Gaussian input, Z-matrix of N, CA and C with variables (Angstrom, degrees):
# hf/3-21g

backbone

0 1
 N
 C     1     B1
 C     2     B2     1     A1
 N     3     B3     2     A2     1     D1
 C     4     B4     3     A3     2     D2
 C     5     B5     4     A4     3     D3
 N     6     B6     5     A5     4     D4
 C     7     B7     6     A6     5     D5
 C     8     B8     7     A7     6     D6
 N     9     B9     8     A8     7     D7
 C    10    B10     9     A9     8     D8
 C    11    B11    10    A10     9     D9
 N    12    B12    11    A11    10    D10
 C    13    B13    12    A12    11    D11
 C    14    B14    13    A13    12    D12
 N    15    B15    14    A14    13    D13
 C    16    B16    15    A15    14    D14
 C    17    B17    16    A16    15    D15
 N    18    B18    17    A17    16    D16
 C    19    B19    18    A18    17    D17
 C    20    B20    19    A19    18    D18
 N    21    B21    20    A20    19    D19
 C    22    B22    21    A21    20    D20
 C    23    B23    22    A22    21    D21
 N    24    B24    23    A23    22    D22
 C    25    B25    24    A24    23    D23
 C    26    B26    25    A25    24    D24
 N    27    B27    26    A26    25    D25
 C    28    B28    27    A27    26    D26
 C    29    B29    28    A28    27    D27
 N    30    B30    29    A29    28    D28
 C    31    B31    30    A30    29    D29
 C    32    B32    31    A31    30    D30
 N    33    B33    32    A32    31    D31
 C    34    B34    33    A33    32    D32
 C    35    B35    34    A34    33    D33
 N    36    B36    35    A35    34    D34
 C    37    B37    36    A36    35    D35
 C    38    B38    37    A37    36    D36
 N    39    B39    38    A38    37    D37
 C    40    B40    39    A39    38    D38
 C    41    B41    40    A40    39    D39
 N    42    B42    41    A41    40    D40
 C    43    B43    42    A42    41    D41
 C    44    B44    43    A43    42    D42
 N    45    B45    44    A44    43    D43
 C    46    B46    45    A45    44    D44
 C    47    B47    46    A46    45    D45
 N    48    B48    47    A47    46    D46
 C    49    B49    48    A48    47    D47
 C    50    B50    49    A49    48    D48
 N    51    B51    50    A50    49    D49
 C    52    B52    51    A51    50    D50
 C    53    B53    52    A52    51    D51
 N    54    B54    53    A53    52    D52
 C    55    B55    54    A54    53    D53
 C    56    B56    55    A55    54    D54
 N    57    B57    56    A56    55    D55
 C    58    B58    57    A57    56    D56
 C    59    B59    58    A58    57    D57
 N    60    B60    59    A59    58    D58
 C    61    B61    60    A60    59    D59
 C    62    B62    61    A61    60    D60
 N    63    B63    62    A62    61    D61
 C    64    B64    63    A63    62    D62
 C    65    B65    64    A64    63    D63
 N    66    B66    65    A65    64    D64
 C    67    B67    66    A66    65    D65
 C    68    B68    67    A67    66    D66
 N    69    B69    68    A68    67    D67
 C    70    B70    69    A69    68    D68
 C    71    B71    70    A70    69    D69
 N    72    B72    71    A71    70    D70
 C    73    B73    72    A72    71    D71
 C    74    B74    73    A73    72    D72
 N    75    B75    74    A74    73    D73
 C    76    B76    75    A75    74    D74
 C    77    B77    76    A76    75    D75
 N    78    B78    77    A77    76    D76
 C    79    B79    78    A78    77    D77
 C    80    B80    79    A79    78    D78
 N    81    B81    80    A80    79    D79
 C    82    B82    81    A81    80    D80
 C    83    B83    82    A82    81    D81
 N    84    B84    83    A83    82    D82
 C    85    B85    84    A84    83    D83
 C    86    B86    85    A85    84    D84
 N    87    B87    86    A86    85    D85
 C    88    B88    87    A87    86    D86
 C    89    B89    88    A88    87    D87
 N    90    B90    89    A89    88    D88
 C    91    B91    90    A90    89    D89
 C    92    B92    91    A91    90    D90
 N    93    B93    92    A92    91    D91
 C    94    B94    93    A93    92    D92
 C    95    B95    94    A94    93    D93
 N    96    B96    95    A95    94    D94
 C    97    B97    96    A96    95    D95
 C    98    B98    97    A97    96    D96
 N    99    B99    98    A98    97    D97
 C   100   B100    99    A99    98    D98
 C   101   B101   100   A100    99    D99
 N   102   B102   101   A101   100   D100
 C   103   B103   102   A102   101   D101
 C   104   B104   103   A103   102   D102
 N   105   B105   104   A104   103   D103
 C   106   B106   105   A105   104   D104
 C   107   B107   106   A106   105   D105
 N   108   B108   107   A107   106   D106
 C   109   B109   108   A108   107   D107
 C   110   B110   109   A109   108   D108
 N   111   B111   110   A110   109   D109
 C   112   B112   111   A111   110   D110
 C   113   B113   112   A112   111   D111
 N   114   B114   113   A113   112   D112
 C   115   B115   114   A114   113   D113
 C   116   B116   115   A115   114   D114
 N   117   B117   116   A116   115   D115
 C   118   B118   117   A117   116   D116
 C   119   B119   118   A118   117   D117
 N   120   B120   119   A119   118   D118
 C   121   B121   120   A120   119   D119
 C   122   B122   121   A121   120   D120
 N   123   B123   122   A122   121   D121
 C   124   B124   123   A123   122   D122
 C   125   B125   124   A124   123   D123
 N   126   B126   125   A125   124   D124
 C   127   B127   126   A126   125   D125
 C   128   B128   127   A127   126   D126
 N   129   B129   128   A128   127   D127
 C   130   B130   129   A129   128   D128
 C   131   B131   130   A130   129   D129
 N   132   B132   131   A131   130   D130
 C   133   B133   132   A132   131   D131
 C   134   B134   133   A133   132   D132
 N   135   B135   134   A134   133   D133
 C   136   B136   135   A135   134   D134
 C   137   B137   136   A136   135   D135
 N   138   B138   137   A137   136   D136
 C   139   B139   138   A138   137   D137
 C   140   B140   139   A139   138   D138
 N   141   B141   140   A140   139   D139
 C   142   B142   141   A141   140   D140
 C   143   B143   142   A142   141   D141
 N   144   B144   143   A143   142   D142
 C   145   B145   144   A144   143   D143
 C   146   B146   145   A145   144   D144
 N   147   B147   146   A146   145   D145
 C   148   B148   147   A147   146   D146
 C   149   B149   148   A148   147   D147
 N   150   B150   149   A149   148   D148
 C   151   B151   150   A150   149   D149
 C   152   B152   151   A151   150   D150
 N   153   B153   152   A152   151   D151
 C   154   B154   153   A153   152   D152
 C   155   B155   154   A154   153   D153
 N   156   B156   155   A155   154   D154
 C   157   B157   156   A156   155   D155
 C   158   B158   157   A157   156   D156
 N   159   B159   158   A158   157   D157
 C   160   B160   159   A159   158   D158
 C   161   B161   160   A160   159   D159
 N   162   B162   161   A161   160   D160
 C   163   B163   162   A162   161   D161
 C   164   B164   163   A163   162   D162
 N   165   B165   164   A164   163   D163
 C   166   B166   165   A165   164   D164
 C   167   B167   166   A166   165   D165
 N   168   B168   167   A167   166   D166
 C   169   B169   168   A168   167   D167
 C   170   B170   169   A169   168   D168
 N   171   B171   170   A170   169   D169
 C   172   B172   171   A171   170   D170
 C   173   B173   172   A172   171   D171
 N   174   B174   173   A173   172   D172
 C   175   B175   174   A174   173   D173
 C   176   B176   175   A175   174   D174
 N   177   B177   176   A176   175   D175
 C   178   B178   177   A177   176   D176
 C   179   B179   178   A178   177   D177
 N   180   B180   179   A179   178   D178
 C   181   B181   180   A180   179   D179
 C   182   B182   181   A181   180   D180
 N   183   B183   182   A182   181   D181
 C   184   B184   183   A183   182   D182
 C   185   B185   184   A184   183   D183
 N   186   B186   185   A185   184   D184
 C   187   B187   186   A186   185   D185
 C   188   B188   187   A187   186   D186
 N   189   B189   188   A188   187   D187
 C   190   B190   189   A189   188   D188
 C   191   B191   190   A190   189   D189
 N   192   B192   191   A191   190   D190
 C   193   B193   192   A192   191   D191
 C   194   B194   193   A193   192   D192
 N   195   B195   194   A194   193   D193
 C   196   B196   195   A195   194   D194
 C   197   B197   196   A196   195   D195
 N   198   B198   197   A197   196   D196
 C   199   B199   198   A198   197   D197
 C   200   B200   199   A199   198   D198
 N   201   B201   200   A200   199   D199
 C   202   B202   201   A201   200   D200
 C   203   B203   202   A202   201   D201

   B1=1.4406
   B2=1.5180
   B3=1.2791
   B4=1.4436
   B5=1.5179
   B6=1.2987
   B7=1.4572
   B8=1.5126
   B9=1.3060
   B10=1.4591
   B11=1.5216
   B12=1.3103
   B13=1.4627
   B14=1.5201
   B15=1.3269
   B16=1.4635
   B17=1.5131
   B18=1.3501
   B19=1.4586
   B20=1.5132
   B21=1.3238
   B22=1.4499
   B23=1.4875
   B24=1.3273
   B25=1.4536
   B26=1.5445
   B27=1.3136
   B28=1.4605
   B29=1.5330
   B30=1.3268
   B31=1.4496
   B32=1.5299
   B33=1.3044
   B34=1.4756
   B35=1.5209
   B36=1.3049
   B37=1.4703
   B38=1.5057
   B39=1.3371
   B40=1.4778
   B41=1.5121
   B42=1.3126
   B43=1.4791
   B44=1.5227
   B45=1.3226
   B46=1.4675
   B47=1.5264
   B48=1.3485
   B49=1.4807
   B50=1.5347
   B51=1.3267
   B52=1.4730
   B53=1.5333
   B54=1.3164
   B55=1.4928
   B56=1.5244
   B57=1.3141
   B58=1.4627
   B59=1.5323
   B60=1.3278
   B61=1.4670
   B62=1.5222
   B63=1.3237
   B64=1.4720
   B65=1.5128
   B66=1.3264
   B67=1.4605
   B68=1.5425
   B69=1.3270
   B70=1.4667
   B71=1.5094
   B72=1.3480
   B73=1.4603
   B74=1.5213
   B75=1.3321
   B76=1.4768
   B77=1.5250
   B78=1.3237
   B79=1.4648
   B80=1.5191
   B81=1.3255
   B82=1.4644
   B83=1.5050
   B84=1.3132
   B85=1.4732
   B86=1.5401
   B87=1.3094
   B88=1.4713
   B89=1.5111
   B90=1.3320
   B91=1.4552
   B92=1.5242
   B93=1.3085
   B94=1.4587
   B95=1.5259
   B96=1.3173
   B97=1.4716
   B98=1.5266
   B99=1.2948
   B100=1.4537
   B101=1.5309
   B102=1.3321
   B103=1.4545
   B104=1.5324
   B105=1.3275
   B106=1.4616
   B107=1.5305
   B108=1.3170
   B109=1.4609
   B110=1.5214
   B111=1.2838
   B112=1.4749
   B113=1.5256
   B114=1.2982
   B115=1.4834
   B116=1.5154
   B117=1.3308
   B118=1.4769
   B119=1.5152
   B120=1.3332
   B121=1.4602
   B122=1.5235
   B123=1.3308
   B124=1.4659
   B125=1.5233
   B126=1.3400
   B127=1.4733
   B128=1.5188
   B129=1.3250
   B130=1.4624
   B131=1.4970
   B132=1.3208
   B133=1.4632
   B134=1.5126
   B135=1.3274
   B136=1.4541
   B137=1.5313
   B138=1.3134
   B139=1.4486
   B140=1.5361
   B141=1.3231
   B142=1.4614
   B143=1.5348
   B144=1.3283
   B145=1.4530
   B146=1.5392
   B147=1.3333
   B148=1.4648
   B149=1.5345
   B150=1.3253
   B151=1.4712
   B152=1.5382
   B153=1.3251
   B154=1.4686
   B155=1.5335
   B156=1.3227
   B157=1.4719
   B158=1.5268
   B159=1.3406
   B160=1.4730
   B161=1.5304
   B162=1.3108
   B163=1.4642
   B164=1.5232
   B165=1.3249
   B166=1.4611
   B167=1.5218
   B168=1.3439
   B169=1.4622
   B170=1.5233
   B171=1.3158
   B172=1.4544
   B173=1.5377
   B174=1.3187
   B175=1.4663
   B176=1.5260
   B177=1.3303
   B178=1.4606
   B179=1.5020
   B180=1.3357
   B181=1.4558
   B182=1.5319
   B183=1.3333
   B184=1.4619
   B185=1.5280
   B186=1.3320
   B187=1.4638
   B188=1.5278
   B189=1.3118
   B190=1.4707
   B191=1.5169
   B192=1.3223
   B193=1.4849
   B194=1.5297
   B195=1.3051
   B196=1.4778
   B197=1.5287
   B198=1.3327
   B199=1.4795
   B200=1.5257
   B201=1.3001
   B202=1.4668
   B203=1.4463
   A1=109.49
   A2=116.69
   A3=120.82
   A4=110.30
   A5=115.48
   A6=119.70
   A7=109.14
   A8=117.11
   A9=116.72
   A10=108.17
   A11=115.98
   A12=120.47
   A13=112.18
   A14=117.77
   A15=120.97
   A16=111.44
   A17=116.78
   A18=119.61
   A19=111.56
   A20=117.65
   A21=121.21
   A22=111.98
   A23=116.06
   A24=119.84
   A25=111.41
   A26=116.61
   A27=119.79
   A28=111.28
   A29=117.04
   A30=121.13
   A31=109.61
   A32=116.58
   A33=119.90
   A34=110.21
   A35=117.52
   A36=121.15
   A37=111.57
   A38=116.61
   A39=119.49
   A40=110.58
   A41=117.29
   A42=121.42
   A43=109.82
   A44=116.65
   A45=120.29
   A46=111.41
   A47=116.69
   A48=119.12
   A49=111.32
   A50=115.76
   A51=118.53
   A52=110.76
   A53=116.00
   A54=119.27
   A55=110.11
   A56=116.84
   A57=119.76
   A58=111.22
   A59=116.77
   A60=119.80
   A61=110.60
   A62=117.38
   A63=121.45
   A64=109.46
   A65=116.88
   A66=121.36
   A67=111.28
   A68=116.74
   A69=120.53
   A70=112.04
   A71=116.84
   A72=119.95
   A73=111.76
   A74=115.61
   A75=119.21
   A76=111.21
   A77=117.29
   A78=120.97
   A79=110.07
   A80=116.36
   A81=119.95
   A82=111.29
   A83=115.80
   A84=121.70
   A85=109.21
   A86=117.29
   A87=121.03
   A88=112.36
   A89=116.31
   A90=120.87
   A91=114.32
   A92=117.57
   A93=121.41
   A94=109.48
   A95=116.00
   A96=119.43
   A97=110.47
   A98=117.10
   A99=121.90
   A100=112.90
   A101=117.65
   A102=121.44
   A103=110.19
   A104=115.27
   A105=120.20
   A106=109.57
   A107=116.08
   A108=121.11
   A109=111.46
   A110=115.83
   A111=119.74
   A112=109.23
   A113=115.49
   A114=120.06
   A115=108.57
   A116=116.78
   A117=118.64
   A118=110.21
   A119=115.39
   A120=120.90
   A121=112.00
   A122=117.43
   A123=120.35
   A124=111.08
   A125=116.70
   A126=121.20
   A127=110.26
   A128=116.07
   A129=120.05
   A130=111.53
   A131=118.08
   A132=121.74
   A133=111.28
   A134=117.28
   A135=120.95
   A136=110.25
   A137=117.07
   A138=121.48
   A139=110.65
   A140=116.66
   A141=120.71
   A142=110.62
   A143=116.92
   A144=120.96
   A145=110.53
   A146=117.06
   A147=121.73
   A148=109.62
   A149=116.42
   A150=120.42
   A151=110.18
   A152=115.60
   A153=119.65
   A154=110.38
   A155=117.31
   A156=120.70
   A157=111.56
   A158=115.61
   A159=119.00
   A160=110.14
   A161=116.74
   A162=120.46
   A163=110.84
   A164=116.99
   A165=119.86
   A166=112.56
   A167=116.55
   A168=120.31
   A169=111.25
   A170=116.19
   A171=120.16
   A172=110.80
   A173=117.38
   A174=120.26
   A175=111.36
   A176=115.00
   A177=119.49
   A178=111.90
   A179=117.59
   A180=121.38
   A181=111.21
   A182=115.94
   A183=120.25
   A184=110.58
   A185=116.46
   A186=120.78
   A187=110.81
   A188=116.39
   A189=120.12
   A190=111.28
   A191=116.96
   A192=120.82
   A193=110.43
   A194=116.32
   A195=120.56
   A196=111.31
   A197=115.25
   A198=119.27
   A199=111.68
   A200=116.43
   A201=116.97
   A202=112.89
   D1=116.74
   D2=177.39
   D3=-92.19
   D4=144.44
   D5=173.60
   D6=-80.88
   D7=128.73
   D8=174.78
   D9=-87.30
   D10=178.60
   D11=-174.63
   D12=-62.21
   D13=-39.07
   D14=178.71
   D15=-64.44
   D16=-44.17
   D17=178.91
   D18=-65.33
   D19=-38.73
   D20=176.53
   D21=-63.92
   D22=-42.69
   D23=179.03
   D24=-64.58
   D25=-39.56
   D26=176.95
   D27=-64.94
   D28=-40.86
   D29=179.29
   D30=-64.09
   D31=-42.55
   D32=177.66
   D33=-64.10
   D34=-39.50
   D35=176.51
   D36=-60.87
   D37=-42.91
   D38=178.30
   D39=-63.72
   D40=-39.12
   D41=178.16
   D42=-63.63
   D43=-46.31
   D44=-179.88
   D45=-61.01
   D46=-43.32
   D47=179.64
   D48=-65.86
   D49=-40.23
   D50=179.54
   D51=-66.31
   D52=-41.06
   D53=177.74
   D54=-63.58
   D55=-37.85
   D56=177.66
   D57=-64.15
   D58=-41.93
   D59=177.62
   D60=-64.79
   D61=-38.42
   D62=178.16
   D63=-63.83
   D64=-45.10
   D65=179.65
   D66=-60.76
   D67=-44.08
   D68=177.92
   D69=-63.45
   D70=-41.44
   D71=178.96
   D72=-63.87
   D73=-42.43
   D74=179.57
   D75=-67.80
   D76=-37.55
   D77=176.74
   D78=-63.81
   D79=-44.79
   D80=178.87
   D81=-62.13
   D82=-40.37
   D83=179.58
   D84=-64.34
   D85=-41.79
   D86=-179.82
   D87=-67.35
   D88=-29.55
   D89=-178.33
   D90=-86.67
   D91=-4.65
   D92=177.86
   D93=-70.88
   D94=152.12
   D95=175.77
   D96=-57.64
   D97=147.11
   D98=-176.78
   D99=-66.72
   D100=-14.76
   D101=177.59
   D102=-61.91
   D103=-39.52
   D104=-179.51
   D105=-89.05
   D106=69.74
   D107=-175.08
   D108=-67.97
   D109=-48.11
   D110=-178.35
   D111=-83.15
   D112=125.86
   D113=178.98
   D114=-72.94
   D115=143.46
   D116=177.80
   D117=-58.21
   D118=151.74
   D119=-176.20
   D120=-59.64
   D121=-36.15
   D122=179.61
   D123=-64.06
   D124=-40.70
   D125=178.17
   D126=-61.92
   D127=-45.44
   D128=-179.74
   D129=-65.53
   D130=-40.98
   D131=178.45
   D132=-62.81
   D133=-42.16
   D134=-179.74
   D135=-66.10
   D136=-40.49
   D137=179.00
   D138=-65.61
   D139=-42.97
   D140=177.70
   D141=-62.38
   D142=-38.14
   D143=179.95
   D144=-66.11
   D145=-39.60
   D146=178.09
   D147=-63.73
   D148=-45.62
   D149=179.89
   D150=-62.37
   D151=-42.39
   D152=179.44
   D153=-63.67
   D154=-37.60
   D155=178.17
   D156=-64.38
   D157=-42.42
   D158=178.57
   D159=-63.60
   D160=-46.13
   D161=179.91
   D162=-61.68
   D163=-40.70
   D164=177.85
   D165=-62.29
   D166=-44.20
   D167=178.68
   D168=-63.63
   D169=-42.91
   D170=179.36
   D171=-64.74
   D172=-42.80
   D173=177.17
   D174=-59.24
   D175=-42.39
   D176=179.17
   D177=-63.11
   D178=-45.16
   D179=179.71
   D180=-63.86
   D181=-41.36
   D182=-179.73
   D183=-65.46
   D184=-43.51
   D185=179.75
   D186=-61.60
   D187=-43.14
   D188=178.92
   D189=-66.93
   D190=-37.68
   D191=178.12
   D192=-65.00
   D193=-38.00
   D194=179.61
   D195=-66.06
   D196=-32.11
   D197=-178.77
   D198=-81.37
   D199=-9.25
   D200=174.90
   D201=126.17

């Protein structure tokens, strides 16, 4: 299965949106008072899920590019 241009563009869009959400989450975390050093488990889980989504999309794009 080859990715066509539209599918590639959509995958890149998903990556960009996920990276934007990761950036916002990290900025929010950095701006929190230092008293709350440990991020809540839900925040960490959401951030890990975003990172996993980006890695998955990149892996998919790379695999498709390798196939032609």
